[in-house]
N, C-alpha and C positions, 0 to 999 in steps of 0.2 A: 505495500500501498504507499508505504514510504517514497518508493522509486515512481509512482503515478504521479505524485503532486511535484517532482522535480523534474519531470519530463513536460509539465505542462506548458513553462515557459518557451519550451524549443516549441511547442507545436504549435502556439500561439503566434511566434514569430512566423512559423511556415504559413499558417492560416493568412496572417497579415501581409506577408510577400505573395501568396497566391490572390488575393485578394488587389492586391495594386499592380501586378503585372495585368490581372483581368480589368480593371478600372483603364490603364492604358491603351488596352486592346481595342476599348471600347470606345473611348473619347476621342473624337476627331483632332486631329494634328493640322493646327492652322499652317497655311502655306506662308512660311516668309520669305522675302527678297534677303538677297546677300551681297554682299561686295565681291564675291566669285561669280556671281550671276551677272553682275555689272560688268567685270570683265569678258566674261563670255559675249556679252552684248557690244561691247566694244570692238571684238573680234571678228563680229559679224559685220559691222560697218565697214571693217578693212576689206571683205573679201571683193569689191569691186577696184579696188587699187592694186592688192595682189594679183589681180588677172590684167594689170595696166604693168607689172613689173615691180612694184612696190615689195620691198624688205620688210619685213614686222621684226620689229625689235623685241628682244625678251623683257625687256624693262618695262615697268609702267608704276601709275600710280593710282591708288584706290582708297578708299575710306568711307564715311558715313559722315553726314553734314547736315547743320539745318538749312530746309527747302527755301533756296533764293539766295542762300548766301555765295559768294561770290569767292573764287579759289585762282590761285597764282602758283605756275610750275615755273621757275626759270631752267632754261635749256638752252646750251649752244649748239648753233645752227651754223652752217658750212654754204658758202656762198656757190653756187653751181648744183647744188643737189635741190632734189623736188621733196617736200615733205608733207606729210598727211598726219594729221592729229584725230584720232577718234573717243570719243566722248560717249562712254554707256551707262545707264542705269537700269536696275532691277525695277524701281519702282514704277509703277504704269500711271497713265495719264500727266507726264512730265514734260515742260520746255526745256530743251537745251540750249545753252548759248555759248559759244566759243569763238575767241579771237586770238590771233597773236599780235604781239607788239614788240615795237624794237627798244631799243636801248633808251629811247627820250620818251618811250609812251605812246608813241605812232603808232596806228595799225599798219602792218605791212600789207601789201597786195594778197588777197585771199581770193581764189580761183574759186570758181561755183561749187558748193558743197555736191557732193556725192555720197551715197550711201546711207540716204536719211531713212530712219525706221520711225517706229514708235516708241523705242527705248533707246537708241542711239543717234547720234550727227556726227558729221567730219567738217573738218577743213583742209584746205590744202594750200601751202605756200611754197612760193620759192625766196627764199632771203636774199635779199639785194647785195648784203655783205656778210661776211664772216662775225658771228659774236653772240651774244646771249641775248636773249629775245624771252619773253614774258607769255606764257599760253595762259589765257583768262578766261574762265568757264564758269558757268554756276548751271545747277539743276533746279527747278522749279516744279514742284507737286501742287497740285488745286486739291490735293485731300489729306497729305502727310506733313507733319512736322518736320521730319527729318527724311533723307533720302540717302541711299547709297550711290556710289559713284565710281567710275574708273577712266581711267585716260592713260592711252596707249598710243604709240606712234610707229612711222616707219617711212623709208627714205626709197629715192632711187637715183 
């Protein structure tokens, strides 16, 4: 009889674990956007550029930010190369704005956008001189307070 009482805590833990597993199996799991999804959308924007001979760089930037907040990435660009920058978001119903500025804050010539979709956009630039440029962008959601984003690039 004494052994029955000692095994009750173990039996109770086993029963609680079984209930927890069943609860998670039955409850719906909400779908969440992630920064990885945002990078996937940025890569989707790159497809038409890759078809035109652009080389996608492995490095990229990503994160989560307040909806509409402007972000800036400074990057070295070389005269004579064509560059494409792709911004993607995993959040639905967003407006994405991106521009490239020179060292004085002036926008450099931007070729019309290609690869525009519901979760991504792109810009293509040909820098007039070698230097450090600022890629300035924002992702604005109509429904969410914060958004996930990713910025990738390529050149040819």
